[in-house]
C-alpha positions in Angstrom: 0.0 0.0 0.0 2.9 2.3 0.8 4.2 1.9 -2.8 0.9 2.7 -4.3 0.6 5.7 -2.0 4.0 6.9 -2.9 3.3 6.6 -6.6 0.0 8.4 -6.1 1.9 11.3 -4.5 4.7 11.4 -7.1 2.4 11.4 -10.1 1.1 14.9 -9.7 4.6 16.3 -9.2 5.7 14.6 -12.4 2.8 15.9 -14.3 3.4 19.4 -12.9 7.0 19.3 -14.0 6.0 18.1 -17.5 3.4 20.8 -17.7 5.8 23.5 -16.6 8.3 22.4 -19.3 5.6 22.5 -21.9 4.3 25.9 -21.0 7.8 27.5 -21.6 8.3 28.4 -25.2 11.5 27.6 -27.0 13.8 30.5 -27.5 15.2 30.7 -31.0 18.2 33.0 -31.4 19.2 34.5 -34.8 22.6 36.1 -35.2 23.4 39.2 -37.3 25.9 40.0 -39.9 29.6 39.4 -39.2 28.7 36.9 -36.5 27.6 33.3 -36.1 25.4 31.3 -33.7 28.2 30.9 -31.2 28.1 34.6 -30.3 24.9 33.8 -28.3 26.8 31.5 -25.9 26.5 33.7 -22.8 22.8 34.3 -23.5 22.2 30.6 -24.1 23.9 29.6 -20.9 21.8 32.0 -18.8 18.5 31.0 -20.5 19.3 27.3 -20.0 19.9 27.8 -16.4 16.4 29.3 -16.2 15.0 26.1 -17.6 14.4 27.2 -21.2 15.0 25.1 -24.3 17.2 27.3 -26.5 18.4 26.9 -30.1 20.5 29.2 -32.2 20.2 29.5 -36.0 23.3 29.2 -38.1 22.5 31.4 -41.1 24.7 31.5 -44.2 24.4 35.3 -44.7 24.2 34.7 -48.4 20.8 36.5 -48.7 17.7 37.5 -46.7 15.3 35.0 -48.3 17.7 32.1 -47.7 18.3 33.1 -44.1 14.6 33.5 -43.5 14.0 30.0 -44.9 16.7 28.5 -42.7 15.2 30.2 -39.6 11.7 29.0 -40.5 13.0 25.4 -40.7 14.3 25.6 -37.2 11.1 27.2 -35.9 9.1 24.5 -37.6 11.2 21.8 -35.9 10.4 23.0 -32.4 7.6 21.0 -30.6 5.7 24.0 -29.2 5.5 27.8 -29.0 8.6 29.9 -30.0 10.0 33.3 -29.0 12.2 34.6 -31.9 15.1 36.8 -31.0 17.2 38.6 -33.6 20.3 40.8 -33.4 21.1 43.4 -36.0 20.5 41.9 -39.5 18.9 39.0 -37.6 16.0 41.3 -36.9 15.1 41.5 -40.6 15.3 37.7 -40.6 12.9 37.2 -37.7 10.5 39.8 -39.2 10.2 37.6 -42.3 10.3 34.2 -40.6 7.6 35.0 -38.1 5.1 36.5 -40.6 1.9 34.4 -40.5 3.4 31.8 -38.2 1.1 31.0 -35.3 3.9 29.2 -33.5 5.8 32.4 -32.9 4.3 34.1 -29.9 6.8 36.9 -29.2 9.6 38.8 -31.0 12.7 40.3 -29.4 14.7 42.8 -31.5 18.2 43.3 -30.1 19.7 46.5 -31.7 18.1 45.2 -34.9 16.6 46.0 -38.2 12.8 45.6 -38.1 11.7 46.2 -41.7 8.1 46.5 -42.9 6.7 44.2 -45.5 8.3 44.9 -48.9 10.7 47.4 -47.3 14.4 46.9 -48.1 16.5 46.5 -45.1 18.5 49.7 -45.9 15.4 51.9 -46.3 15.0 53.2 -42.8 18.7 53.7 -42.3 18.7 56.1 -45.2 16.5 58.4 -43.2 19.0 58.7 -40.3 22.7 59.8 -40.3 24.9 57.0 -41.4 26.6 55.2 -38.5 30.4 54.9 -38.4 30.2 51.2 -39.4 29.3 52.1 -42.9 32.7 53.6 -43.6 34.4 50.6 -42.1 32.8 48.0 -44.4 35.0 46.4 -47.0 33.8 44.2 -49.9 35.6 41.1 -51.1 35.8 39.9 -54.6 32.6 38.0 -54.3 30.6 40.9 -53.0 30.5 40.0 -49.3 31.1 42.7 -46.7 33.6 42.5 -43.9 34.3 45.0 -41.1 37.8 46.5 -41.3 39.5 44.4 -38.6 41.4 47.5 -37.3 38.0 49.2 -36.7 35.9 46.4 -35.2 36.5 47.6 -31.7 35.5 51.3 -32.3 32.5 50.8 -34.6 31.1 47.5 -33.5 32.0 46.6 -30.0 33.6 49.5 -28.1 32.4 48.3 -24.7 34.2 45.0 -24.9 37.9 44.5 -24.0 40.2 44.9 -27.0 41.4 41.3 -26.5 37.9 40.1 -27.1 37.2 42.3 -30.1 40.4 41.1 -31.7 38.8 37.6 -31.7 35.5 39.1 -33.0 37.4 40.7 -35.8 39.3 37.5 -36.7 36.2 35.3 -36.7 33.7 37.6 -38.4 31.3 36.0 -40.9 30.7 38.2 -43.9 27.3 39.3 -45.2 26.4 39.5 -48.9 26.1 43.2 -49.7 23.0 42.8 -51.8 21.1 41.6 -48.6 20.5 45.3 -47.7 18.5 45.7 -50.9 16.2 42.7 -50.1 12.9 42.7 -48.4 10.3 40.3 -46.9 6.8 39.9 -48.2 5.5 40.1 -44.6 6.4 41.6 -41.2 5.7 39.5 -38.1 5.8 42.5 -35.8 2.6 43.8 -37.2 0.6 41.0 -35.4 3.0 39.5 -32.9 3.8 41.2 -29.5 7.3 42.6 -29.8 10.1 43.8 -27.5 13.0 46.0 -28.6 16.4 46.7 -27.0 18.0 50.0 -28.1 21.8 50.1 -27.8 22.3 53.8 -26.9 25.9 54.0 -28.0 25.4 51.9 -31.2 27.8 52.9 -34.0 26.5 50.2 -36.4 22.8 51.1 -36.5 21.8 54.6 -35.6 20.1 54.4 -32.2 17.4 56.8 -33.5 16.7 54.3 -36.3 16.3 51.6 -33.6 13.9 53.9 -31.7 12.0 54.4 -34.9 11.7 50.6 -35.4 10.6 50.1 -31.8 7.9 52.7 -32.0 6.6 51.6 -35.3 6.3 48.0 -34.0 4.6 49.2 -30.8 7.3 47.3 -29.0 8.0 47.3 -25.3 11.4 49.1 -25.4 14.4 48.9 -23.2 17.4 51.2 -23.7 20.9 50.1 -22.6 24.1 52.1 -22.6 25.9 49.7 -24.9 27.7 49.2 -28.2 26.1 47.3 -31.0 26.9 43.9 -29.5 24.7 44.4 -26.4 24.1 40.7 -26.1 27.8 40.3 -25.5 28.5 43.2 -23.3 25.2 43.2 -21.3 23.9 39.5 -21.5 22.0 39.7 -18.2 19.9 42.7 -19.3 19.3 41.0 -22.7 18.2 37.8 -21.0 15.8 39.7 -18.7 14.0 41.1 -21.8 13.9 37.7 -23.5 12.4 36.1 -20.3 9.8 38.9 -20.2 8.9 38.2 -23.8 8.8 34.4 -23.0 6.5 35.0 -20.0 4.2 37.0 -22.2 4.2 34.1 -24.7 3.4 31.6 -22.0 0.3 33.5 -21.0 -1.3 33.3 -24.4 
């Protein structure tokens, strides 16, 4: 009788644990230009310690449509609801990948582009003074853009130690230049609750452009005194915003 009684007590706890795991959405992280999925390591570690299932997309940066398709495949592969998080160019990717997808419950833009439907990525930036990054971009023979390695610290990640930015410079993943002319047929932020992190000292995307994106998306906005790579220099604050978005998704 004691065995049956013990199992009878244990079962509700097991069900509660399973239910709790199922109510938490999967966090899907999308990197930006000049980066890869490993850049999210600090954010991933913190989210996993909070009990979240986390996956990071590895995009090729060969074109917006291709990267949207790659991201959509990873979203589709998740068993339940999803929170999509995009940094920089990754914001354009999540805008397209989330459009019309009922699995995506929240969007988090981290110092990111958030283009409208049929709006080229570069369109909004043209309305604001060009950030210093633009002058530091160098094309290769195939039309992919790199950041001048000597300028990565100053224009991309000024609030990181120079030792770290030397590694960022050496491992950067280039973006095809024509991506900035591409657009998505839809924009998920029009129907999906959104959060936006503005990097106040961003020299890669004008912070005023970021504020424009946030306001247009009616996003809950957090401003952080940070360079463009706010997820590297302020991971705790970024995780707090992602968790807030995930909590919002879980209540749906």
